[in-house]
C-alpha positions, 0 to 999 in steps of 0.5 A: 036657747037660753043658757042655764048658768051653773054654780060652778065652772071648770074653765075659766081664764085670767089675764095671766094668759088671755083673759081680761080679769086679774085673778083676784078680781075674777074670783070676786066677780064669779062669786058675785055671779053666784058660783062657788067652785072654779077652776083656773085654767090659764093657756100654757101657764100657772102664774095666776093660780096662787093669787086666785087661791088666796082670793078663793079664801076671801070670797068663799070660792073653791078655786081648783089649781088648773092649766089649759095646754094646746097640744098638736092636733091638725084637724082642728083644735085640741086643748087639754086641761089639768085639775088639782095640779102641783103648780110647783112641779118641775116636770110641768113647769118645764113643759109650760116653759117650752110652750111658752117660749114657742108663743114668744117666738111666734109673736114677731112673726104675726106682727111681720105678717100684719105689717106686710098686710099694711097694718101699722102695729108694734110688738111693744104696743101689744106687750103694753095691752098684755102687761106683765103676763104672756102675750097672746092673740086676744092682745093683738085683737085688742090693739087692732080693735083700738086702732080702728082696724077691725070693729070687734075682736071676733073680726080681728080673729076672722080676718087676721088671727084665727087658724087659716087667717091671712096673718095666722102663725102656728106655734110649736106644740106638745104631743098629746102624750107629753102634755098628759104626762106633764099633768099627771106627773104634777098629780093632776086630773086630765081632761079634754076641753070643748071636744066640739071644736075637734072638728070631727066628722061624725060619731064614729070619728069621735068614738075612734079618737076617744079610744085613742085618748083613753090609752093616752091617759085622759081621765075625762071630757068636758062634755058640757060647754058654752060652745055646745048646743044641748043636743051636743051636751047630751051627745058628748055626755053619753059618749063620755059615759061609754068610755068611762070618762070623768065628765066635767063642764066648763064655759071657757070664760075670758071676760072682755077678750071673749064676749058673750060667754058668762062663768057658769054658762055650760048649757041646758040640762047639765047633769053633774053632782059637783060634790061627787065629781070633786071627791073623785078628782081629789082622790085621783090627784091624791093618788097621783102625788103619792106615786100611784097611777101617775104613769 
């Protein structure tokens, strides 16, 4: 199936977390690809947002300050994104500091497991790949690839780094209510990312979970995603509408660290009025920053 590209994308990463593009380079790249609106949603950090905002002015791209936070959810992978956040908010940054500390504590444990498996790798090598920003599993994968231990980053995750793989190490995560409140207190709009990765068994399981997420303060669902088939785009859109969620779309673009995904790649039959969506999200953010509807 051909994936139709849109001129917006609410889920892209920079090298502030585990993407391969510098924030400024990323904005330039998406502009060249024909996009005019993106959200920077790095994992558990907002350190790349300011530079992206400045680049947005240069390249005429609307840049939404955002973040993606991993939350505690055992059946699969649950990430939530915050949009139009105040990146200087103390509550938000305190929570992000907690998660980043958990990442740092996990990294030596991954190294030990890889060493125990007979793989010659050091944390310094991984840090060198990561540069000044936080170390993530894609940086481990890149070192393994450069050393010839694997033939692709996908193989690195499948054999060693993915959840359930031989050298995977779990990390401390925030509870979903904690993450939601962090984002809301920062004036942000809260959206569940790539719901297909929740690994639900059937429609009723998704419906039960979405009802719980609604109560927890989730505002929207990333119903359109590069991970979805066309049928899944339609399924999640209808389910989001059933619960009155805002509907967004994101590619989860990482660049070289997650090849095969392009910015604006949200699947076929995407039905989002970007102007109306931006207006609604800005109004929610404005109200929360003014102390309304932020509990």
